[in-house]
C-alpha positions in Angstrom: -13.8 -13.5 12.6 -11.5 -15.9 10.8 -10.3 -18.7 13.2 -6.6 -18.0 12.3 -6.8 -14.5 13.7 -6.0 -13.3 17.2 -8.1 -10.2 16.8 -9.7 -7.8 14.3 -7.5 -4.7 14.3 -9.5 -2.6 11.8 -13.1 -3.6 11.0 -14.6 -3.2 7.5 -16.7 -0.1 8.4 -13.6 1.8 9.6 -11.6 0.9 6.5 -14.4 2.2 4.2 -14.8 5.4 6.2 -11.1 6.1 6.0 -11.0 5.4 2.3 -13.7 8.1 1.8 -11.5 10.5 3.7 -8.4 9.6 1.7 -10.3 10.0 -1.6 -11.4 13.5 -0.6 -7.7 14.5 0.3 -6.5 13.1 -3.1 -9.3 14.9 -4.9 -8.4 18.2 -3.3 -4.7 17.8 -4.4 -5.0 16.0 -7.8 -8.5 16.7 -9.4 -6.9 18.9 -12.1 -3.7 17.0 -12.6 -4.7 13.5 -14.1 -2.2 11.6 -11.9 -0.8 8.2 -12.6 -1.7 5.9 -9.8 0.8 3.1 -9.3 -0.4 0.2 -7.2 2.2 -2.1 -5.6 1.1 -5.7 -6.2 -0.2 -7.8 -4.9 -1.1 -6.4 -1.5 -2.4 -3.0 -2.6 -4.7 -4.3 -5.3 -7.9 -4.2 -3.2 -7.0 -0.9 -1.6 -6.3 0.6 -5.0 -9.5 -0.8 -6.5 -11.6 0.6 -3.8 -10.0 4.0 -3.6 -9.9 4.8 -7.4 -13.7 4.1 -7.6 -14.1 6.9 -5.1 -12.2 9.4 -7.3 -14.3 11.4 -9.6 -11.5 12.8 -11.8 -9.4 11.4 -14.5 -6.6 9.1 -13.4 -4.4 6.5 -15.1 -3.6 3.3 -13.3 -0.5 1.1 -13.5 1.1 -1.5 -11.3 4.5 -2.6 -10.0 5.3 -5.9 -8.5 8.2 -6.1 -6.1 9.5 -8.7 -3.7 11.3 -8.2 -0.4 9.6 -10.8 1.8 9.9 -14.2 0.1 8.1 -16.6 2.4 9.2 -14.8 5.5 7.1 -12.5 7.8 9.9 -9.8 7.8 11.3 -7.9 4.9 14.7 -9.2 3.7 15.8 -5.6 2.6 16.7 -6.9 -0.8 14.1 -5.6 -3.4 13.5 -7.2 -6.7 11.2 -5.7 -9.4 8.9 -8.5 -10.7 6.8 -6.2 -12.9 7.7 -2.7 -14.0 5.4 0.2 -14.9 4.1 0.5 -18.4 3.0 4.1 -18.4 5.5 6.9 -19.2 5.5 9.0 -16.0 7.8 11.8 -17.4 6.4 15.1 -16.3 3.4 13.4 -14.6 2.2 13.5 -11.0 2.5 10.0 -9.5 0.7 8.6 -6.5 2.1 5.3 -5.2 -0.6 3.1 -3.6 1.0 0.8 -1.0 -0.7 -1.6 1.4 1.6 -1.4 4.3 4.9 0.3 5.2 6.9 -1.9 7.4 10.7 -1.3 7.3 10.2 1.4 4.7 13.1 0.0 2.6 10.9 -1.3 -0.2 8.9 2.0 -0.4 12.1 4.0 -0.4 13.4 1.9 -3.3 10.2 2.4 -5.2 10.3 6.2 -4.7 14.0 6.4 -5.8 13.3 4.2 -8.8 10.3 6.3 -10.0 12.2 9.5 -9.5 14.7 8.3 -12.1 11.8 8.5 -14.6 11.5 12.3 -13.9 7.9 12.7 -12.8 6.7 16.1 -11.7 6.0 14.6 -8.3 5.8 11.3 -6.4 3.5 11.0 -3.4 2.6 8.0 -1.3 -0.8 6.8 -0.2 -0.4 3.9 2.2 -3.2 2.0 3.9 -1.1 1.0 7.0 2.1 2.2 8.6 4.2 0.5 11.3 6.4 3.3 12.5 8.1 1.0 15.1 9.4 -1.2 12.3 10.9 1.6 10.1 14.6 1.3 9.1 14.6 4.4 7.1 13.0 7.9 7.3 10.1 7.5 5.0 7.4 10.1 4.2 3.8 9.0 3.7 1.7 11.7 2.3 -1.7 10.1 2.7 -2.1 7.5 5.4 -5.0 5.2 6.3 -3.9 3.9 9.7 -0.9 3.8 11.9 -0.7 0.4 13.6 1.4 -1.6 16.1 4.2 -3.8 14.9 2.1 -6.9 14.5 1.7 -9.3 11.6 -1.5 -8.3 10.0 -3.6 -9.9 7.1 -6.8 -9.1 5.3 -7.9 -6.5 2.8 -5.2 -7.4 0.4 -2.5 -8.3 2.9 -1.5 -11.9 3.1 0.5 -14.6 4.7 1.7 -17.2 2.2 -0.9 -15.9 -0.3 -3.8 -16.5 2.1 -6.2 -14.1 3.9 -6.1 -11.4 1.2 -9.9 -11.7 0.7 -10.8 -10.8 4.3 -12.8 -7.6 4.3 -11.1 -6.3 7.4 -7.5 -6.1 8.8 -6.7 -8.8 11.5 -3.8 -9.8 13.6 -2.7 -13.3 12.6 -2.1 -15.8 15.5 1.6 -16.3 16.0 1.3 -20.1 15.8 0.1 -19.8 12.2 3.4 -18.3 11.0 6.0 -19.7 13.4 
């Protein structure tokens, strides 16, 4: 375990098992639809990479980069698009791949934004959800894990651009970010 962590919340083997299950769910709903999978950078990059390699049907991949955290550990609620999608999603099925749903405000912004491009559908596949932190009623169609309202890192999630490369999800010690 990394010395900056209080605890390992989700070990690597549980992550990989859950990814297999999510891939099967996605396959059952999208195998004949060639969806556009949109990963939310940077946090969802590892999750997206691992899950799309488990899909044995045609997909297109694109990315969006947004910001609502800055250097804080809590969302500011102000969303800025840093990188927009390049693929035309008109009349396409879209799957948004998100690392973590915290307040839900950023994800709601993404969904509303994508719907303005008139896709056939928009669904959300999130690795982690913190229901206690929600500030909006958000629907997650495919969920990896529901977690407590703790500051977590690893498997793509960071604090100040560190810890993304950890192969598990861990709870960061409070003294590291306070």
